[in-house]
C-alpha positions in Angstrom: 14.1 -73.4 37.9 16.1 -70.6 36.3 17.4 -71.2 32.8 21.2 -70.8 33.0 21.6 -70.7 29.2 23.1 -67.3 28.2 20.4 -65.2 26.4 21.3 -62.2 24.2 20.3 -58.9 25.8 19.1 -56.1 23.6 19.2 -53.4 26.3 22.2 -51.1 25.5 25.0 -51.0 28.1 25.5 -47.6 29.8 29.2 -47.5 28.7 30.7 -48.7 25.4 34.3 -48.6 24.3 35.5 -48.3 20.8 38.9 -49.9 20.1 39.4 -49.4 16.3 40.5 -46.0 15.1 39.4 -44.2 18.3 40.5 -40.7 19.0 42.0 -40.3 22.5 40.2 -37.0 23.0 36.9 -38.4 21.9 37.6 -41.5 24.0 37.9 -39.3 27.1 34.6 -37.7 26.4 33.0 -41.1 25.8 34.4 -42.4 29.1 33.2 -39.5 31.1 29.7 -39.7 29.6 29.8 -43.5 30.3 30.6 -42.9 33.9 27.7 -40.4 34.1 25.3 -42.9 32.4 26.3 -45.7 34.9 25.7 -43.4 37.8 22.3 -42.3 36.4 21.1 -45.8 35.9 22.3 -46.9 39.3 20.5 -44.0 41.0 17.4 -43.4 38.8 17.0 -46.6 36.8 17.7 -44.9 33.5 20.2 -42.5 32.0 20.3 -39.6 29.5 20.9 -41.8 26.4 17.9 -43.9 27.4 15.8 -40.8 27.3 17.3 -39.7 24.0 16.2 -43.0 22.4 13.3 -43.9 24.6 11.3 -46.1 22.2 14.2 -48.4 21.4 15.3 -48.5 25.1 11.9 -49.5 26.4 11.3 -52.1 23.7 14.7 -53.7 24.4 14.3 -53.4 28.2 10.7 -54.9 28.3 11.7 -57.7 26.0 14.7 -58.6 28.1 12.7 -58.5 31.3 9.9 -60.6 29.8 12.5 -63.3 28.8 14.0 -63.1 32.3 10.6 -63.5 34.0 9.9 -66.5 31.7 13.2 -68.1 32.8 12.6 -67.7 36.6 8.8 -67.7 37.1 7.3 -70.3 39.4 3.7 -69.6 38.7 1.1 -68.2 36.2 -2.1 -66.2 36.3 -4.6 -68.4 38.2 -8.3 -68.9 37.3 -10.7 -67.2 39.6 -14.4 -67.8 39.9 -16.7 -66.2 42.4 -13.7 -64.5 44.1 -12.2 -68.0 44.7 -9.1 -69.6 43.1 -10.0 -72.7 41.1 -8.0 -75.8 42.0 -6.9 -77.1 38.6 -4.7 -80.0 39.8 -0.9 -80.4 39.6 -0.8 -81.5 35.9 -2.9 -78.5 34.9 -0.6 -76.2 36.9 2.5 -77.5 35.2 0.9 -77.0 31.8 -0.3 -73.5 32.8 3.3 -72.5 33.8 4.7 -73.8 30.5 2.0 -72.0 28.6 2.7 -68.8 30.6 6.4 -68.9 29.9 5.8 -69.4 26.2 3.4 -66.4 26.2 6.0 -64.2 27.9 8.7 -65.2 25.4 6.4 -64.6 22.4 5.5 -61.2 23.8 9.2 -60.4 24.1 9.7 -61.2 20.4 6.9 -58.6 19.6 8.8 -56.0 21.5 12.1 -57.0 19.9 10.5 -56.7 16.4 10.0 -53.0 17.0 13.8 -52.6 17.1 15.3 -51.7 13.7 18.3 -53.8 14.5 16.4 -56.9 15.4 16.7 -59.7 12.8 13.0 -59.9 11.9 12.2 -61.3 8.4 11.1 -57.9 6.9 14.2 -56.2 8.3 16.5 -58.9 6.9 14.8 -58.5 3.5 15.4 -54.8 3.7 19.1 -55.2 4.5 19.5 -57.8 1.7 17.8 -55.4 -0.8 20.1 -52.6 0.3 23.2 -54.8 -0.1 22.0 -55.7 -3.6 21.5 -52.1 -4.4 24.9 -51.1 -2.9 26.8 -53.9 -4.7 25.3 -52.9 -8.0 26.4 -49.3 -7.6 29.9 -50.2 -6.5 32.0 -49.8 -3.4 33.1 -46.2 -4.2 29.7 -44.8 -4.9 28.5 -44.1 -1.4 32.0 -42.8 -0.4 31.7 -40.4 -3.4 28.3 -39.1 -2.3 29.3 -38.8 1.4 32.3 -36.7 0.4 30.2 -34.7 -2.0 27.7 -33.7 0.6 30.4 -32.8 3.0 32.5 -30.6 0.8 29.6 -29.3 -1.4 30.7 -30.8 -4.7 27.9 -32.9 -6.2 29.0 -33.2 -9.8 28.1 -36.6 -11.2 30.4 -38.6 -13.5 29.7 -41.6 -15.6 31.0 -43.8 -12.7 28.6 -42.2 -10.2 25.5 -41.7 -12.4 22.7 -44.1 -11.6 21.5 -46.5 -14.3 18.0 -47.8 -14.7 19.1 -51.0 -13.0 20.4 -49.0 -10.1 17.0 -47.2 -9.8 15.1 -50.4 -9.9 17.2 -51.9 -7.1 16.8 -48.6 -5.1 13.1 -48.8 -5.5 13.1 -52.5 -4.4 15.1 -51.5 -1.3 12.9 -48.6 -0.4 9.8 -50.8 -0.8 11.4 -53.4 1.5 12.3 -50.7 4.0 8.8 -49.3 4.0 7.5 -52.9 4.5 9.8 -53.3 7.5 8.7 -50.1 9.0 5.0 -51.1 8.6 5.8 -54.5 10.3 7.5 -52.7 13.2 4.5 -50.5 13.6 2.1 -53.5 13.6 4.4 -55.3 16.1 4.3 -52.2 18.4 0.5 -52.2 18.4 0.4 -56.0 19.1 3.0 -55.8 21.8 1.3 -53.0 23.7 -2.2 -54.6 23.3 -0.9 -57.9 24.8 1.1 -56.2 27.5 -2.1 -54.4 28.6 -3.9 -57.7 29.1 -1.3 -59.2 31.4 0.2 -56.0 32.9 -0.8 -56.8 36.6 0.4 -60.4 36.3 4.0 -59.6 35.5 5.5 -60.7 38.8 6.9 -63.9 40.3 
């Protein structure tokens, strides 16, 4: 039976609207691109922005589809011996279906873990370390440097000069970010390896 509970989807929509502080001219451009993306997905199954960010799109799409299959599947890969399907009994079949659904959902998580925005534990720690670093520097620090890089002025003041504490927190954040990147890479390898094993069983 299909699970009717709403599940978050990580595949990006073809069109997205921005309501706060949007520029009308920019909005027209976004709308026209959105219409093109919707048409491309309807005709080809993917659009330009999916190609521009293919790794993220595929991870999100495969993860969403695995969860959908887990919700609607009525069977699971059967045991075959000597070219004949082994009759395992009704109880074993029910257990097999439950186990198959759980495997699909776990595999979906591996794909989601390759998304930088997915709330995996290493990524959460990286975000927390960045917030700690940012709070220590002050709210105006990043605005100063963003402006400095845009207008070419990079003169430091006492307010914008990094202290030893700032540098320690920056190092902590960068280490956490590197750890999150390593985790994403490991999850990518795990997801693809497991997907390879069940590839021809992904149907209902």
